[in-house]
C-alpha atoms as a printed R data frame, in Angstrom:
   type eleno elety resid chain resno       x       y       z
1  ATOM     1    CA   MET     A     1  22.628  14.898  -4.704
2  ATOM     2    CA   ASN     A     2  24.748  15.168  -1.552
3  ATOM     3    CA   GLU     A     3  24.937  12.417   1.039
4  ATOM     4    CA   GLU     A     4  22.503  14.079   3.461
5  ATOM     5    CA   LYS     A     5  19.819  14.483   0.774
6  ATOM     6    CA   ARG     A     6  20.448  10.951  -0.416
7  ATOM     7    CA   GLN     A     7  19.863   9.585   3.093
8  ATOM     8    CA   ALA     A     8  16.720  11.677   3.530
9  ATOM     9    CA   TYR     A     9  15.439  10.409   0.157
10 ATOM    10    CA   TRP     A    10  15.982   6.746   1.122
11 ATOM    11    CA   ARG     A    11  14.466   7.309   4.569
12 ATOM    12    CA   ALA     A    12  11.313   8.697   2.936
13 ATOM    13    CA   ASN     A    13  11.320   5.877   0.401
14 ATOM    14    CA   LYS     A    14  11.575   3.200   3.073
15 ATOM    15    CA   ALA     A    15   8.884   4.882   5.150
16 ATOM    16    CA   LEU     A    16   6.545   4.865   2.150
17 ATOM    17    CA   ILE     A    17   7.254   1.179   1.454
18 ATOM    18    CA   ARG     A    18   6.766   0.297   5.143
19 ATOM    19    CA   ASN     A    19   3.410   2.099   5.325
20 ATOM    20    CA   LEU     A    20   2.142   0.503   2.127
21 ATOM    21    CA   LEU     A    21   3.217  -2.943   3.323
22 ATOM    22    CA   ILE     A    22   1.343  -2.361   6.570
23 ATOM    23    CA   VAL     A    23  -1.837  -1.550   4.621
24 ATOM    24    CA   TRP     A    24  -1.294  -4.631   2.390
25 ATOM    25    CA   ALA     A    25  -0.711  -6.945   5.372
26 ATOM    26    CA   THR     A    26  -3.757  -5.540   7.204
27 ATOM    27    CA   VAL     A    27  -6.062  -6.088   4.257
28 ATOM    28    CA   SER     A    28  -4.724  -9.446   3.109
29 ATOM    29    CA   ILE     A    29  -4.054 -11.098   6.504
30 ATOM    30    CA   ILE     A    30  -6.312  -9.445   9.018
31 ATOM    31    CA   LEU     A    31  -9.414  -8.642   6.934
32 ATOM    32    CA   SER     A    32  -9.196 -11.554   4.524
33 ATOM    33    CA   ILE     A    33  -8.114 -14.355   6.896
34 ATOM    34    CA   LEU     A    34  -8.390 -13.530  10.593
35 ATOM    35    CA   LEU     A    35 -11.633 -11.569  10.572
36 ATOM    36    CA   VAL     A    36 -13.368 -13.376   7.762
37 ATOM    37    CA   GLN     A    37 -16.066 -14.924   9.970
38 ATOM    38    CA   PRO     A    38 -17.220 -11.665  11.649
39 ATOM    39    CA   LEU     A    39 -17.086  -9.844   8.294
40 ATOM    40    CA   ASN     A    40 -19.219 -12.519   6.659
41 ATOM    41    CA   THR     A    41 -22.197 -11.192   8.606
42 ATOM    42    CA   ILE     A    42 -22.087  -8.117   6.364
43 ATOM    43    CA   GLN     A    43 -23.541  -8.422   2.877
44 ATOM    44    CA   PHE     A    44 -21.592  -6.650   0.130
45 ATOM    45    CA   PHE     A    45 -22.804  -6.843  -3.486
46 ATOM    46    CA   GLY     A    46 -24.948  -9.824  -2.466
47 ATOM    47    CA   VAL     A    47 -22.074 -11.869  -0.999
48 ATOM    48    CA   PRO     A    48 -20.544 -12.026   2.505
49 ATOM    49    CA   PHE     A    49 -18.029  -9.189   2.932
50 ATOM    50    CA   GLY     A    50 -15.294 -11.460   4.352
51 ATOM    51    CA   PHE     A    51 -15.543 -13.720   1.299
52 ATOM    52    CA   TRP     A    52 -15.516 -10.718  -1.008
53 ATOM    53    CA   MET     A    53 -12.429  -9.258   0.668
54 ATOM    54    CA   ALA     A    54 -10.572 -12.524   0.353
55 ATOM    55    CA   GLN     A    55 -11.503 -12.999  -3.295
56 ATOM    56    CA   GLN     A    56 -11.700  -9.487  -4.789
57 ATOM    57    CA   GLY     A    57 -11.147  -6.749  -2.257
58 ATOM    58    CA   SER     A    58  -7.550  -7.611  -1.452
59 ATOM    59    CA   ILE     A    59  -6.701  -7.601  -5.164
60 ATOM    60    CA   TYR     A    60  -8.283  -4.176  -5.611
61 ATOM    61    CA   VAL     A    61  -6.403  -2.835  -2.625
62 ATOM    62    CA   PHE     A    62  -3.148  -4.280  -3.979
63 ATOM    63    CA   VAL     A    63  -3.648  -2.545  -7.360
64 ATOM    64    CA   ILE     A    64  -4.475   0.731  -5.608
65 ATOM    65    CA   LEU     A    65  -1.293   0.383  -3.529
66 ATOM    66    CA   ILE     A    66   0.771  -0.036  -6.730
67 ATOM    67    CA   PHE     A    67  -0.647   3.165  -8.171
68 ATOM    68    CA   THR     A    68  -0.227   4.964  -4.815
69 ATOM    69    CA   TYR     A    69   3.444   3.922  -4.701
70 ATOM    70    CA   ALA     A    70   4.081   5.133  -8.270
71 ATOM    71    CA   ILE     A    71   2.438   8.487  -7.630
72 ATOM    72    CA   GLN     A    72   4.131   9.055  -4.245
73 ATOM    73    CA   MET     A    73   7.550   8.006  -5.607
74 ATOM    74    CA   ASP     A    74   7.131  10.451  -8.453
75 ATOM    75    CA   LYS     A    75   6.496  13.219  -5.939
76 ATOM    76    CA   LEU     A    76   9.442  12.055  -3.859
77 ATOM    77    CA   ASP     A    77  11.747  11.997  -6.908
78 ATOM    78    CA   LYS     A    78  10.726  15.544  -7.806
79 ATOM    79    CA   LYS     A    79  11.165  16.730  -4.242
80 ATOM    80    CA   TYR     A    80  14.725  15.405  -4.011
81 ATOM    81    CA   ASN     A    81  15.561  15.924  -7.711
82 ATOM    82    CA   SER     A    82  16.673  12.290  -7.852
83 ATOM    83    CA   ASP     A    83  16.566  12.244 -11.671
84 ATOM    84    CA   ARG     A    84  19.569  14.608 -11.748
85 ATOM    85    CA   ARG     A    85  23.121  13.279 -11.580
86 ATOM    86    CA   ASP     A    86  25.697  15.244  -9.561
């Protein structure tokens, strides 16, 4: 892989990580901590939604983000042929 392709690969990799971290921070900080009181007015599976997000929802989102990262990185590796050595 030449230097230009390598830089494009790492730019795409960092953008993916940044976007997933934004989703993670939004769910874990904003929905589970800052907006917990307004979200508690919504019932979800018989419990207040803010409580559910803090206890279960953020964990589910985190696991989904792990799988999303793995799938997207596989696509990125194939796009840039990063498994090949030059």
